[in-house]
C-alpha positions as CSV (number, residue, x, y, z in Angstrom):
1,M,117.0,67.3,58.0
2,K,115.8,68.7,61.3
3,P,112.2,67.2,61.0
4,I,113.7,63.8,60.4
5,F,116.0,64.1,63.4
6,A,113.1,65.2,65.6
7,S,111.0,62.3,64.4
8,L,113.8,59.9,65.1
9,L,114.5,61.4,68.5
10,L,110.8,61.1,69.5
11,A,110.7,57.5,68.3
12,F,113.8,56.7,70.3
13,L,112.5,58.4,73.4
14,A,109.2,56.4,73.1
15,L,111.1,53.0,73.1
16,P,111.4,52.6,76.9
17,Q,107.8,53.4,77.4
18,L,106.8,50.9,74.7
19,A,109.0,48.3,76.4
20,L,107.5,49.1,79.8
21,A,104.0,48.8,78.4
22,Q,104.8,45.4,76.7
23,S,106.4,44.0,79.8
24,A,103.3,44.9,81.8
25,L,101.1,42.9,79.4
26,F,101.8,39.7,81.3
27,Q,100.8,40.9,84.7
28,P,97.0,40.4,84.3
29,I,97.6,37.1,82.6
30,Y,99.7,36.0,85.6
31,E,96.9,37.1,88.0
32,V,94.4,34.8,86.1
33,L,96.8,31.8,85.8
34,T,97.7,32.0,89.5
35,H,94.0,32.1,90.6
36,P,92.9,29.0,92.5
37,R,90.7,27.9,89.5
38,C,93.9,27.4,87.5
39,L,96.5,26.8,90.1
40,N,94.6,24.0,91.9
41,C,95.4,21.7,88.9
42,H,98.6,23.4,87.8
43,T,100.2,22.3,91.0
44,K,103.7,20.9,91.7
45,T,102.4,18.4,94.2
46,E,101.5,14.8,93.6
47,F,97.9,15.6,94.4
48,P,95.2,18.2,93.3
49,R,94.1,21.1,95.5
50,Q,90.7,22.5,95.9
51,G,88.9,25.6,97.1
52,D,90.1,29.1,97.2
53,E,92.3,28.2,100.2
54,R,93.9,25.5,97.9
55,R,93.6,22.7,100.4
56,R,94.5,19.1,99.6
57,H,91.8,17.3,97.7
58,D,89.3,15.9,100.2
59,Q,89.5,12.3,99.1
60,L,93.3,12.2,99.2
61,V,93.4,11.8,95.5
62,M,96.9,11.3,94.0
63,R,98.2,12.5,90.6
64,G,98.9,9.1,89.1
65,E,101.1,8.3,86.1
66,D,98.7,9.9,83.6
67,N,97.8,12.9,85.7
68,H,94.2,11.6,86.0
69,G,94.5,9.8,89.4
70,V,95.6,6.4,90.4
71,P,93.8,3.2,89.1
72,T,91.7,2.8,92.2
73,L,90.6,6.5,92.3
74,H,90.6,8.0,88.8
75,C,89.4,11.6,88.5
76,S,86.5,10.4,86.3
77,A,85.2,8.3,89.1
78,C,83.7,11.5,90.5
79,H,84.2,14.3,87.9
80,Q,82.0,14.2,84.9
81,D,82.0,16.2,81.7
82,H,80.0,18.9,83.5
83,N,79.3,20.3,86.9
84,V,76.8,18.3,88.9
85,A,73.5,20.1,89.4
86,D,74.1,21.3,93.0
87,G,77.6,22.4,92.1
88,A,79.3,20.2,94.8
89,V,81.4,18.2,92.3
90,P,82.9,20.3,89.4
91,G,83.3,18.8,86.0
92,A,84.6,19.4,82.5
93,P,85.8,17.1,79.7
94,H,89.2,15.5,80.3
95,W,89.2,16.5,84.0
96,G,92.7,16.0,85.6
97,L,95.9,17.6,86.7
98,A,98.2,19.4,84.3
99,P,101.5,17.6,83.9
100,L,104.2,18.5,86.4
101,S,106.0,20.4,83.6
102,M,103.1,22.8,83.6
103,A,103.1,23.4,87.4
104,W,102.8,27.1,88.0
105,E,102.9,27.0,91.8
106,E,105.4,29.5,93.4
107,L,106.6,30.9,90.1
108,S,107.3,34.6,89.7
109,P,105.6,36.4,86.8
110,V,108.8,36.2,84.8
111,E,109.3,32.5,85.5
112,L,105.7,31.7,84.7
113,C,105.9,33.7,81.5
114,Q,109.1,31.9,80.4
115,N,107.7,28.5,81.3
116,L,104.5,29.2,79.4
117,K,106.5,30.0,76.3
118,N,108.9,27.1,76.6
119,T,107.6,24.4,74.2
120,S,109.5,21.7,76.1
121,L,107.3,22.5,79.2
122,N,104.0,23.6,77.7
123,G,102.9,20.6,75.6
124,N,104.8,21.8,72.5
125,R,102.5,24.8,72.1
126,S,103.3,28.0,70.1
127,L,102.0,31.3,71.4
128,D,99.1,31.0,68.9
129,D,98.5,27.4,70.2
130,L,98.4,28.7,73.8
131,L,95.9,31.4,72.8
132,H,93.7,28.8,71.1
133,H,94.0,26.4,74.1
134,M,93.0,29.1,76.6
135,D,90.2,30.4,74.4
136,E,88.5,27.1,73.5
137,D,89.5,24.2,75.7
138,A,86.5,23.1,77.8
139,L,88.6,22.5,80.9
140,V,90.1,26.0,80.7
141,L,86.7,27.5,80.1
142,W,85.4,25.7,83.2
143,G,87.4,28.2,85.3
144,W,84.9,30.8,84.4
145,E,81.9,28.6,85.0
146,P,83.0,26.6,88.1
147,G,79.6,26.0,89.7
148,G,78.8,26.1,93.3
149,D,80.2,29.0,95.3
150,R,83.6,28.9,93.7
151,T,85.2,32.2,92.7
152,T,86.2,33.0,89.2
153,P,89.5,34.5,88.0
154,P,89.9,38.3,88.3
155,L,89.2,38.9,84.6
156,D,86.2,37.6,82.8
157,H,87.0,35.2,79.9
158,P,86.6,37.7,77.0
159,E,88.8,40.2,78.9
160,F,91.4,37.5,79.6
161,I,91.5,36.5,75.9
162,S,91.8,40.2,74.9
163,V,94.8,40.6,77.1
164,L,96.3,37.3,76.1
165,T,95.9,38.2,72.4
166,A,97.7,41.5,73.0
167,W,100.5,39.6,74.8
168,V,100.8,37.0,71.9
169,N,100.7,39.8,69.3
170,A,103.6,41.6,71.1
171,G,105.6,38.4,70.9
172,G,105.0,37.2,74.5
173,P,107.2,39.6,76.4
174,C,108.2,38.5,79.9
175,Q,110.2,41.5,81.1
């Protein structure tokens, strides 16, 4: 009976450390998602931002009803499906702002984690759908190939997907 008790005691003592490790899974994800390459378009403002300093878009572009600009200045007027050769104008398929429900600006790690998992805010995506979206969507992938002198997120894309996969497999812990 003693070996069983000892095993149970060790397992019980390991639970807080496991919970701490799982809650820490989201921090590197948060650091990527709040990098300017992501946050400039996941903004709570009625306009996109640009640059690492996150300044208002130079041409005073507005969000518009479909998150792709206003009729007289649609995102696609300048942004193509790829970066222009000199890197001055970035581009990727379906260039535009994330819906306001997906604004991440000024959210704490716990708030962003909870919003990311909330299907009423995230485009009705499950955790597996989020993983697929962040692994394969061309606009997301642009963040790691932004052209010009733009910085990239703090993790390279394979590292990010590895951390995101671990978070998804752990059930998406936020705390």
